[in-house]
C-alpha positions, 0 to 999 in steps of 0.5 A: 499499499502506498503511503500518501501523507497529504492530498490538495484539491483545486476545484475546477467543475467544468462539465466532467472535469472536477479539478486538479490534485497533488499528492505527497508520497512518504514525505518525499515526492510530490505528484502534481497535476493529477486530473479528477473526472467524473464519467458515466461510470463514476470518477477517474483520474489522469495522471500528469502528461509528459509535456513533450508528449502531449499530443499523444497523451503520454503520462510522465508519472503513473501507478503501476497497478490498478490497486495503486491507481484506485488508492490514489483515485479514493483518496482524492475523491474523498478530499474532493468531497470534503473541500469547500468551493474556492 
């Protein structure tokens, strides 16, 4: 299980796009620019894009398994629901 110490949310709420998140992992690594979306099957995340590969939507950072992706999504969704609108 990934040790995520902090989650920050920037609410946007434009259509299916809910906002941006950043996470602090093991008090050592920050992943910024995670997008939170709401779709027909529920919420999902897009990990940050590699700036050199935006046309092909290639992620610069991503979880290596679905369990880790689900953990990140759950923590971001929980924080999103607790965060007041900016």
